[in-house]
Every structure is written in C-alpha cells, then in structure tokens.
N, CA, C and O atoms as a GROMACS GRO file, in nm:
protein
  484
    1MET      N    1   7.618   2.624   0.436
    1MET     CA    2   7.538   2.730   0.495
    1MET      C    3   7.459   2.671   0.612
    1MET      O    4   7.415   2.556   0.606
    2THR      N    5   7.442   2.748   0.714
    2THR     CA    6   7.383   2.695   0.836
    2THR      C    7   7.235   2.725   0.853
    2THR      O    8   7.182   2.706   0.963
    3ILE      N    9   7.165   2.773   0.749
    3ILE     CA   10   7.022   2.803   0.768
    3ILE      C   11   6.936   2.678   0.772
    3ILE      O   12   6.816   2.687   0.801
    4TRP      N   13   6.994   2.564   0.744
    4TRP     CA   14   6.916   2.441   0.746
    4TRP      C   15   6.931   2.366   0.876
    4TRP      O   16   6.905   2.246   0.882
    5THR      N   17   6.973   2.435   0.981
    5THR     CA   18   6.989   2.370   1.111
    5THR      C   19   6.881   2.415   1.208
    5THR      O   20   6.821   2.521   1.191
    6THR      N   21   6.857   2.333   1.307
    6THR     CA   22   6.759   2.366   1.412
    6THR      C   23   6.805   2.488   1.490
    6THR      O   24   6.723   2.574   1.525
    7ASN      N   25   6.935   2.497   1.518
    7ASN     CA   26   6.986   2.611   1.592
    7ASN      C   27   6.960   2.743   1.520
    7ASN      O   28   6.926   2.843   1.583
    8PHE      N   29   6.975   2.743   1.389
    8PHE     CA   30   6.950   2.865   1.313
    8PHE      C   31   6.804   2.909   1.328
    8PHE      O   32   6.777   3.025   1.358
    9TRP      N   33   6.713   2.815   1.308
    9TRP     CA   34   6.571   2.852   1.312
    9TRP      C   35   6.525   2.888   1.453
    9TRP      O   36   6.434   2.971   1.469
   10ARG      N   37   6.586   2.828   1.554
   10ARG     CA   38   6.557   2.870   1.692
   10ARG      C   39   6.601   3.016   1.712
   10ARG      O   40   6.526   3.097   1.766
   11GLY      N   41   6.722   3.046   1.668
   11GLY     CA   42   6.774   3.182   1.682
   11GLY      C   43   6.695   3.282   1.600
   11GLY      O   44   6.666   3.392   1.648
   12ALA      N   45   6.658   3.245   1.477
   12ALA     CA   46   6.581   3.335   1.391
   12ALA      C   47   6.442   3.359   1.448
   12ALA      O   48   6.392   3.472   1.444
   13LEU      N   49   6.378   3.256   1.502
   13LEU     CA   50   6.245   3.270   1.562
   13LEU      C   51   6.252   3.359   1.686
   13LEU      O   52   6.167   3.445   1.706
   14ASP      N   53   6.352   3.337   1.769
   14ASP     CA   54   6.370   3.420   1.889
   14ASP      C   55   6.387   3.567   1.850
   14ASP      O   56   6.325   3.655   1.908
   15ARG      N   57   6.472   3.591   1.751
   15ARG     CA   58   6.498   3.727   1.704
   15ARG      C   59   6.371   3.788   1.644
   15ARG      O   60   6.341   3.905   1.670
   16ALA      N   61   6.297   3.712   1.565
   16ALA     CA   62   6.176   3.763   1.500
   16ALA      C   63   6.067   3.797   1.601
   16ALA      O   64   6.001   3.900   1.587
   17ILE      N   65   6.048   3.713   1.701
   17ILE     CA   66   5.946   3.739   1.804
   17ILE      C   67   5.979   3.866   1.880
   17ILE      O   68   5.891   3.950   1.902
   18LYS      N   69   6.105   3.880   1.922
   18LYS     CA   70   6.145   4.001   1.994
   18LYS      C   71   6.125   4.126   1.908
   18LYS      O   72   6.073   4.227   1.956
   19THR      N   73   6.166   4.118   1.783
   19THR     CA   74   6.152   4.233   1.693
   19THR      C   75   6.006   4.269   1.674
   19THR      O   76   5.971   4.387   1.677
   20PHE      N   77   5.920   4.169   1.654
   20PHE     CA   78   5.778   4.195   1.633
   20PHE      C   79   5.718   4.272   1.750
   20PHE      O   80   5.656   4.376   1.732
   21PHE      N   81   5.736   4.220   1.872
   21PHE     CA   82   5.673   4.283   1.987
   21PHE      C   83   5.733   4.418   2.021
   21PHE      O   84   5.660   4.509   2.061
   22GLN      N   85   5.863   4.433   2.007
   22GLN     CA   86   5.924   4.563   2.032
   22GLN      C   87   5.871   4.668   1.936
   22GLN      O   88   5.838   4.780   1.977
   23THR      N   89   5.863   4.633   1.808
   23THR     CA   90   5.814   4.727   1.708
   23THR      C   91   5.666   4.755   1.726
   23THR      O   92   5.623   4.870   1.715
   24PHE      N   93   5.588   4.652   1.754
   24PHE     CA   94   5.444   4.667   1.772
   24PHE      C   95   5.414   4.764   1.886
   24PHE      O   96   5.332   4.855   1.871
   25VAL      N   97   5.479   4.744   2.000
   25VAL     CA   98   5.456   4.832   2.115
   25VAL      C   99   5.502   4.974   2.085
   25VAL      O  100   5.433   5.070   2.118
   26ALA      N  101   5.618   4.988   2.022
   26ALA     CA  102   5.669   5.121   1.990
   26ALA      C  103   5.575   5.198   1.896
   26ALA      O  104   5.548   5.316   1.918
   27VAL      N  105   5.526   5.131   1.793
   27VAL     CA  106   5.436   5.197   1.698
   27VAL      C  107   5.301   5.228   1.762
   27VAL      O  108   5.243   5.334   1.737
   28ALA      N  109   5.250   5.136   1.843
   28ALA     CA  110   5.122   5.160   1.909
   28ALA      C  111   5.130   5.280   2.002
   28ALA      O  112   5.039   5.363   2.005
   29ILE      N  113   5.238   5.290   2.079
   29ILE     CA  114   5.254   5.403   2.170
   29ILE      C  115   5.278   5.532   2.093
   29ILE      O  116   5.221   5.636   2.126
   30ALA      N  117   5.363   5.526   1.991
   30ALA     CA  118   5.392   5.646   1.913
   30ALA      C  119   5.268   5.695   1.839
   30ALA      O  120   5.253   5.815   1.816
   31GLY      N  121   5.180   5.603   1.802
   31GLY     CA  122   5.060   5.641   1.728
   31GLY      C  123   4.963   5.725   1.808
   31GLY      O  124   4.892   5.808   1.751
   32VAL      N  125   4.958   5.706   1.938
   32VAL     CA  126   4.865   5.784   2.022
   32VAL      C  127   4.939   5.890   2.102
   32VAL      O  128   4.876   5.977   2.161
   33GLY      N  129   5.069   5.884   2.104
   33GLY     CA  130   5.148   5.978   2.181
   33GLY      C  131   5.176   5.920   2.318
   33GLY      O  132   5.084   5.876   2.388
   34ALA      N  133   5.301   5.920   2.358
   34ALA     CA  134   5.342   5.860   2.484
   34ALA      C  135   5.274   5.927   2.602
   34ALA      O  136   5.245   5.859   2.701
   35ASP      N  137   5.250   6.056   2.596
   35ASP     CA  138   5.187   6.127   2.707
   35ASP      C  139   5.039   6.090   2.723
   35ASP      O  140   4.985   6.099   2.833
   36ALA      N  141   4.975   6.049   2.613
   36ALA     CA  142   4.832   6.021   2.617
   36ALA      C  143   4.799   5.879   2.662
   36ALA      O  144   4.684   5.851   2.696
   37VAL      N  145   4.897   5.789   2.663
   37VAL     CA  146   4.871   5.650   2.698
   37VAL      C  147   4.820   5.642   2.841
   37VAL      O  148   4.887   5.684   2.935
   38GLY      N  149   4.700   5.587   2.856
   38GLY     CA  150   4.640   5.570   2.987
   38GLY      C  151   4.566   5.692   3.038
   38GLY      O  152   4.490   5.681   3.134
   39LEU      N  153   4.585   5.807   2.978
   39LEU     CA  154   4.518   5.929   3.025
   39LEU      C  155   4.399   5.963   2.936
   39LEU      O  156   4.284   5.955   2.978
   40SER      N  157   4.429   6.000   2.813
   40SER     CA  158   4.321   6.039   2.722
   40SER      C  159   4.305   5.943   2.605
   40SER      O  160   4.208   5.954   2.530
   41ALA      N  161   4.398   5.851   2.590
   41ALA     CA  162   4.391   5.756   2.479
   41ALA      C  163   4.351   5.619   2.531
   41ALA      O  164   4.400   5.574   2.635
   42GLY      N  165   4.264   5.554   2.460
   42GLY     CA  166   4.219   5.421   2.499
   42GLY      C  167   4.252   5.320   2.392
   42GLY      O  168   4.324   5.350   2.297
   43LEU      N  169   4.199   5.200   2.407
   43LEU     CA  170   4.226   5.093   2.312
   43LEU      C  171   4.176   5.126   2.172
   43LEU      O  172   4.235   5.081   2.074
   44LEU      N  173   4.069   5.202   2.161
   44LEU     CA  174   4.013   5.233   2.030
   44LEU      C  175   4.088   5.343   1.958
   44LEU      O  176   4.069   5.363   1.838
   45ASP      N  177   4.175   5.415   2.030
   45ASP     CA  178   4.251   5.524   1.969
   45ASP      C  179   4.377   5.476   1.900
   45ASP      O  180   4.437   5.550   1.822
   46VAL      N  181   4.419   5.354   1.927
   46VAL     CA  182   4.541   5.300   1.866
   46VAL      C  183   4.508   5.250   1.725
   46VAL      O  184   4.406   5.185   1.703
   47SER      N  185   4.596   5.280   1.631
   47SER     CA  186   4.580   5.229   1.495
   47SER      C  187   4.644   5.090   1.490
   47SER      O  188   4.761   5.074   1.456
   48TRP      N  189   4.562   4.989   1.524
   48TRP     CA  190   4.613   4.853   1.535
   48TRP      C  191   4.664   4.799   1.402
   48TRP      O  192   4.764   4.728   1.398
   49LEU      N  193   4.597   4.832   1.293
   49LEU     CA  194   4.638   4.783   1.162
   49LEU      C  195   4.775   4.840   1.124
   49LEU      O  196   4.860   4.768   1.071
   50ASP      N  197   4.797   4.968   1.151
   50ASP     CA  198   4.928   5.029   1.122
   50ASP      C  199   5.037   4.964   1.207
   50ASP      O  200   5.145   4.932   1.158
   51ALA      N  201   5.007   4.943   1.335
   51ALA     CA  202   5.105   4.882   1.424
   51ALA      C  203   5.140   4.740   1.379
   51ALA      O  204   5.256   4.702   1.380
   52LEU      N  205   5.038   4.663   1.340
   52LEU     CA  206   5.062   4.527   1.291
   52LEU      C  207   5.140   4.526   1.161
   52LEU      O  208   5.228   4.442   1.140
   53SER      N  209   5.109   4.621   1.073
   53SER     CA  210   5.176   4.629   0.945
   53SER      C  211   5.325   4.660   0.961
   53SER      O  212   5.410   4.594   0.901
   54VAL      N  213   5.356   4.759   1.041
   54VAL     CA  214   5.495   4.797   1.062
   54VAL      C  215   5.570   4.686   1.136
   54VAL      O  216   5.684   4.656   1.102
   55ALA      N  217   5.507   4.626   1.237
   55ALA     CA  218   5.571   4.517   1.311
   55ALA      C  219   5.596   4.396   1.220
   55ALA      O  220   5.698   4.329   1.232
   56GLY      N  221   5.502   4.368   1.131
   56GLY     CA  222   5.521   4.258   1.037
   56GLY      C  223   5.638   4.282   0.943
   56GLY      O  224   5.716   4.191   0.916
   57LEU      N  225   5.649   4.405   0.893
   57LEU     CA  226   5.762   4.438   0.805
   57LEU      C  227   5.894   4.427   0.881
   57LEU      O  228   5.992   4.374   0.828
   58ALA      N  229   5.897   4.477   1.004
   58ALA     CA  230   6.019   4.469   1.084
   58ALA      C  231   6.057   4.323   1.111
   58ALA      O  232   6.175   4.288   1.112
   59THR      N  233   5.957   4.238   1.132
   59THR     CA  234   5.982   4.096   1.155
   59THR      C  235   6.040   4.030   1.030
   59THR      O  236   6.133   3.949   1.038
   60LEU      N  237   5.986   4.064   0.914
   60LEU     CA  238   6.038   4.012   0.788
   60LEU      C  239   6.183   4.054   0.768
   60LEU      O  240   6.266   3.973   0.726
   61LEU      N  241   6.213   4.179   0.797
   61LEU     CA  242   6.351   4.226   0.785
   61LEU      C  243   6.443   4.159   0.886
   61LEU      O  244   6.560   4.136   0.858
   62SER      N  245   6.391   4.128   1.003
   62SER     CA  246   6.469   4.058   1.104
   62SER      C  247   6.508   3.918   1.056
   62SER      O  248   6.621   3.875   1.076
   63VAL      N  249   6.414   3.848   0.994
   63VAL     CA  250   6.444   3.715   0.940
   63VAL      C  251   6.545   3.726   0.826
   63VAL      O  252   6.634   3.641   0.813
   64ALA      N  253   6.532   3.828   0.742
   64ALA     CA  254   6.629   3.849   0.634
   64ALA      C  255   6.769   3.875   0.691
   64ALA      O  256   6.868   3.824   0.639
   65THR      N  257   6.775   3.954   0.798
   65THR     CA  258   6.903   3.980   0.863
   65THR      C  259   6.960   3.852   0.921
   65THR      O  260   7.081   3.828   0.913
   66ALA      N  261   6.875   3.769   0.980
   66ALA     CA  262   6.920   3.642   1.036
   66ALA      C  263   6.978   3.552   0.928
   66ALA      O  264   7.079   3.486   0.949
   67ILE      N  265   6.915   3.550   0.812
   67ILE     CA  266   6.966   3.468   0.701
   67ILE      C  267   7.099   3.524   0.651
   67ILE      O  268   7.190   3.448   0.620
   68GLY      N  269   7.109   3.655   0.644
   68GLY     CA  270   7.234   3.718   0.600
   68GLY      C  271   7.349   3.696   0.697
   68GLY      O  272   7.465   3.702   0.657
   69ASN      N  273   7.318   3.670   0.822
   69ASN     CA  274   7.419   3.648   0.923
   69ASN      C  275   7.394   3.512   0.989
   69ASN      O  276   7.384   3.501   1.111
   70ALA      N  277   7.384   3.410   0.907
   70ALA     CA  278   7.338   3.278   0.950
   70ALA      C  279   7.427   3.215   1.056
   70ALA      O  280   7.376   3.155   1.151
   71ASP      N  281   7.559   3.228   1.042
   71ASP     CA  282   7.647   3.164   1.140
   71ASP      C  283   7.627   3.223   1.279
   71ASP      O  284   7.627   3.149   1.378
   72ASN      N  285   7.611   3.353   1.287
   72ASN     CA  286   7.589   3.416   1.417
   72ASN      C  287   7.451   3.379   1.472
   72ASN      O  288   7.437   3.352   1.592
   73THR      N  289   7.350   3.378   1.386
   73THR     CA  290   7.215   3.342   1.429
   73THR      C  291   7.212   3.199   1.481
   73THR      O  292   7.147   3.171   1.582
   74ALA      N  293   7.281   3.109   1.413
   74ALA     CA  294   7.285   2.969   1.454
   74ALA      C  295   7.384   2.947   1.568
   74ALA      O  296   7.388   2.838   1.626
   75LYS      N  297   7.461   3.048   1.600
   75LYS     CA  298   7.562   3.038   1.706
   75LYS      C  299   7.656   2.921   1.680
   75LYS      O  300   7.680   2.838   1.768
   76VAL      N  301   7.708   2.916   1.557
   76VAL     CA  302   7.801   2.810   1.520
   76VAL      C  303   7.922   2.816   1.610
   76VAL      O  304   7.984   2.921   1.627
   77GLY      N  305   7.956   2.702   1.668
   77GLY     CA  306   8.071   2.695   1.756
   77GLY      C  307   8.037   2.726   1.901
   77GLY      O  308   8.125   2.719   1.987
   78HIS      N  309   7.912   2.762   1.929
   78HIS     CA  310   7.869   2.795   2.065
   78HIS      C  311   7.745   2.713   2.097
   78HIS      O  312   7.636   2.768   2.110
   79ASN      N  313   7.762   2.584   2.110
   79ASN     CA  314   7.650   2.493   2.128
   79ASN      C  315   7.596   2.495   2.270
   79ASN      O  316   7.669   2.518   2.366
   80GLU      N  317   7.467   2.472   2.280
   80GLU     CA  318   7.403   2.453   2.410
   80GLU      C  319   7.429   2.308   2.452
   80GLU      O  320   7.452   2.222   2.367
   81PRO      N  321   7.425   2.281   2.582
   81PRO     CA  322   7.441   2.142   2.625
   81PRO      C  323   7.336   2.052   2.560
   81PRO      O  324   7.217   2.085   2.559
   82GLY      N  325   7.380   1.940   2.507
   82GLY     CA  326   7.289   1.846   2.444
   82GLY      C  327   7.273   1.866   2.294
   82GLY      O  328   7.218   1.779   2.226
   83ASP      N  329   7.320   1.980   2.240
   83ASP     CA  330   7.313   2.003   2.096
   83ASP      C  331   7.421   1.921   2.027
   83ASP      O  332   7.528   1.897   2.084
   84PRO      N  333   7.394   1.878   1.903
   84PRO     CA  334   7.498   1.804   1.830
   84PRO      C  335   7.614   1.897   1.798
   84PRO      O  336   7.593   2.016   1.777
   85PRO      N  337   7.736   1.844   1.794
   85PRO     CA  338   7.853   1.929   1.767
   85PRO      C  339   7.844   1.991   1.627
   85PRO      O  340   7.794   1.928   1.533
   86GLN      N  341   7.892   2.114   1.616
   86GLN     CA  342   7.898   2.183   1.487
   86GLN      C  343   8.041   2.224   1.461
   86GLN      O  344   8.126   2.220   1.550
   87ASP      N  345   8.068   2.265   1.337
   87ASP     CA  346   8.201   2.311   1.302
   87ASP      C  347   8.229   2.444   1.371
   87ASP      O  348   8.141   2.529   1.385
   88GLU      N  349   8.353   2.460   1.415
   88GLU     CA  350   8.394   2.586   1.474
   88GLU      C  351   8.422   2.686   1.363
   88GLU      O  352   8.459   2.648   1.252
   89THR      N  353   8.404   2.814   1.393
   89THR     CA  354   8.437   2.918   1.296
   89THR      C  355   8.567   2.983   1.337
   89THR      O  356   8.613   2.965   1.449
   90ASP      N  357   8.625   3.058   1.246
   90ASP     CA  358   8.747   3.132   1.275
   90ASP      C  359   8.716   3.267   1.339
   90ASP      O  360   8.808   3.346   1.364
   91ASP      N  361   8.590   3.294   1.367
   91ASP     CA  362   8.551   3.423   1.421
   91ASP      C  363   8.571   3.434   1.571
   91ASP      O  364   8.556   3.543   1.627
   92ASP      N  365   8.603   3.324   1.638
   92ASP     CA  366   8.620   3.328   1.783
   92ASP      C  367   8.742   3.410   1.820
   92ASP      O  368   8.848   3.397   1.758
   93LEU      N  369   8.728   3.493   1.921
   93LEU     CA  370   8.839   3.574   1.967
   93LEU      C  371   8.935   3.489   2.049
   93LEU      O  372   8.893   3.401   2.124
   94ASP      N  373   9.062   3.516   2.034
   94ASP     CA  374   9.163   3.450   2.115
   94ASP      C  375   9.201   3.545   2.226
   94ASP      O  376   9.279   3.638   2.206
   95PHE      N  377   9.145   3.522   2.345
   95PHE     CA  378   9.164   3.616   2.455
   95PHE      C  379   9.306   3.614   2.507
   95PHE      O  380   9.351   3.713   2.566
   96ASP      N  381   9.379   3.505   2.487
   96ASP     CA  382   9.519   3.502   2.530
   96ASP      C  383   9.599   3.606   2.454
   96ASP      O  384   9.679   3.678   2.514
   97GLU      N  385   9.579   3.615   2.323
   97GLU     CA  386   9.650   3.714   2.242
   97GLU      C  387   9.610   3.856   2.282
   97GLU      O  388   9.694   3.945   2.286
   98ALA      N  389   9.482   3.877   2.310
   98ALA     CA  390   9.436   4.009   2.351
   98ALA      C  391   9.496   4.047   2.484
   98ALA      O  392   9.533   4.163   2.504
   99ASP      N  393   9.506   3.953   2.578
   99ASP     CA  394   9.565   3.981   2.709
   99ASP      C  395   9.713   4.017   2.695
   99ASP      O  396   9.761   4.107   2.763
  100ILE      N  397   9.784   3.947   2.608
  100ILE     CA  398   9.926   3.976   2.587
  100ILE      C  399   9.942   4.115   2.527
  100ILE      O  400  10.030   4.190   2.570
  101LEU      N  401   9.859   4.150   2.430
  101LEU     CA  402   9.867   4.282   2.367
  101LEU      C  403   9.836   4.391   2.469
  101LEU      O  404   9.904   4.494   2.471
  102THR      N  405   9.735   4.371   2.552
  102THR     CA  406   9.700   4.471   2.654
  102THR      C  407   9.814   4.488   2.753
  102THR      O  408   9.846   4.601   2.790
  103ALA      N  409   9.874   4.379   2.797
  103ALA     CA  410   9.985   4.386   2.892
  103ALA      C  411  10.103   4.459   2.829
  103ALA      O  412  10.168   4.539   2.896
  104THR      N  413  10.132   4.432   2.702
  104THR     CA  414  10.241   4.499   2.633
  104THR      C  415  10.216   4.648   2.624
  104THR      O  416  10.307   4.728   2.650
  105LEU      N  417  10.096   4.688   2.588
  105LEU     CA  418  10.064   4.830   2.579
  105LEU      C  419  10.071   4.898   2.715
  105LEU      O  420  10.116   5.012   2.725
  106ASN      N  421  10.027   4.830   2.818
  106ASN     CA  422  10.036   4.886   2.953
  106ASN      C  423  10.181   4.905   2.996
  106ASN      O  424  10.215   5.005   3.058
  107ASP      N  425  10.268   4.807   2.961
  107ASP     CA  426  10.410   4.819   2.994
  107ASP      C  427  10.472   4.937   2.921
  107ASP      O  428  10.551   5.012   2.979
  108GLU      N  429  10.438   4.954   2.793
  108GLU     CA  430  10.491   5.066   2.716
  108GLU      C  431  10.444   5.199   2.772
  108GLU      O  432  10.519   5.296   2.774
  109LEU      N  433  10.321   5.204   2.818
  109LEU     CA  434  10.268   5.326   2.877
  109LEU      C  435  10.340   5.359   3.007
  109LEU      O  436  10.369   5.475   3.035
  110ASP      N  437  10.368   5.256   3.087
  110ASP     CA  438  10.439   5.278   3.213
  110ASP      C  439  10.581   5.329   3.189
  110ASP      O  440  10.634   5.404   3.270
  111GLU      N  441  10.642   5.288   3.077
  111GLU     CA  442  10.779   5.328   3.047
  111GLU      C  443  10.786   5.460   2.970
  111GLU      O  444  10.896   5.511   2.946
  112ALA      N  445  10.674   5.516   2.931
  112ALA     CA  446  10.672   5.641   2.853
  112ALA      C  447  10.722   5.756   2.940
  112ALA      O  448  10.699   5.756   3.061
  113PRO      N  449  10.790   5.854   2.878
  113PRO     CA  450  10.840   5.968   2.956
  113PRO      C  451  10.724   6.050   3.012
  113PRO      O  452  10.618   6.061   2.950
  114GLU      N  453  10.746   6.108   3.129
  114GLU     CA  454  10.645   6.186   3.197
  114GLU      C  455  10.612   6.315   3.124
  114GLU      O  456  10.503   6.368   3.143
  115SER      N  457  10.700   6.367   3.040
  115SER     CA  458  10.677   6.496   2.975
  115SER      C  459  10.556   6.493   2.882
  115SER      O  460  10.493   6.597   2.859
  116GLY      N  461  10.523   6.378   2.829
  116GLY     CA  462  10.411   6.369   2.737
  116GLY      C  463  10.278   6.347   2.806
  116GLY      O  464  10.174   6.347   2.740
  117ARG      N  465  10.279   6.328   2.936
  117ARG     CA  466  10.156   6.298   3.009
  117ARG      C  467  10.106   6.421   3.082
  117ARG      O  468  10.181   6.514   3.111
  118ARG      N  469   9.979   6.419   3.109
  118ARG     CA  470   9.919   6.525   3.189
  118ARG      C  471   9.957   6.502   3.336
  118ARG      O  472   9.958   6.388   3.382
  119ALA      N  473   9.988   6.607   3.407
  119ALA     CA  474  10.030   6.595   3.546
  119ALA      C  475   9.914   6.543   3.630
  119ALA      O  476   9.800   6.587   3.615
  120ALA      N  477   9.944   6.449   3.718
  120ALA     CA  478   9.842   6.396   3.807
  120ALA      C  479   9.810   6.498   3.915
  120ALA      O  480   9.900   6.559   3.972
  121GLU      N  481   9.683   6.516   3.941
  121GLU     CA  482   9.644   6.617   4.041
  121GLU      C  483   9.585   6.552   4.162
  121GLU      O  484   9.546   6.621   4.256
   0.00000   0.00000   0.00000
C-alpha cells in the first residue's frame, strides 16, 4: 500500500487544503447569500463556526478518499524529477493501442455505405 510514502502525503495534503478552502468559501458565501456579499452582509453576518465545521468535515472526507485511492493520490508511476523510483501500475493507458483502434474505426466509417448516413448539407 502506498499511504506510507512521501508522495502520498504530499498529494493528500494538497487535496485536503484545496477541499478545505473551497468548502469554507462556498459555505461562508451561501450562509449570507451570494447577492448580499459586500452589499448588506459584513464579516459579522457570516456563520464562521458553521463554515469551519462543514469545511473540516469535507477535509476529513477528502483525506479518506485519498486513502481509498492511494495509488492515484501518490501518483504511482508518475514521479516528479528527483523522486525515488516507484513501481509502475497497470493502470497506465497505452496510447498506441488507442490510436490504432481510432484509426480502424475511422477507416470503417469511411467505408460505410452512404445510405446509412445523413446527407451533407
């Protein structure tokens, strides 16, 4: 399992910080109403405790999601320069195979009879 690596915790921390601030701002704005921000609502009108509580829960869930998807969070097989090598996963796409499949489908489409196609206008 890759949760014991530096890459995992870097990715999880990055994800958690983004989630916290996105949720905090969304709840703070929603709490006073988007139309009221800056016009009739001030700093004292925001329910800061509610915003912190919801953002904290979202951050906890973000870390749980990171643990559940540890290989993606740690970016196994996608190292930054200077990082120690890690094992590759089988999840990497083989773009050569995808290109061959796309070309084959395009060739079949070009050879399809015109009767089944919509007339070009």
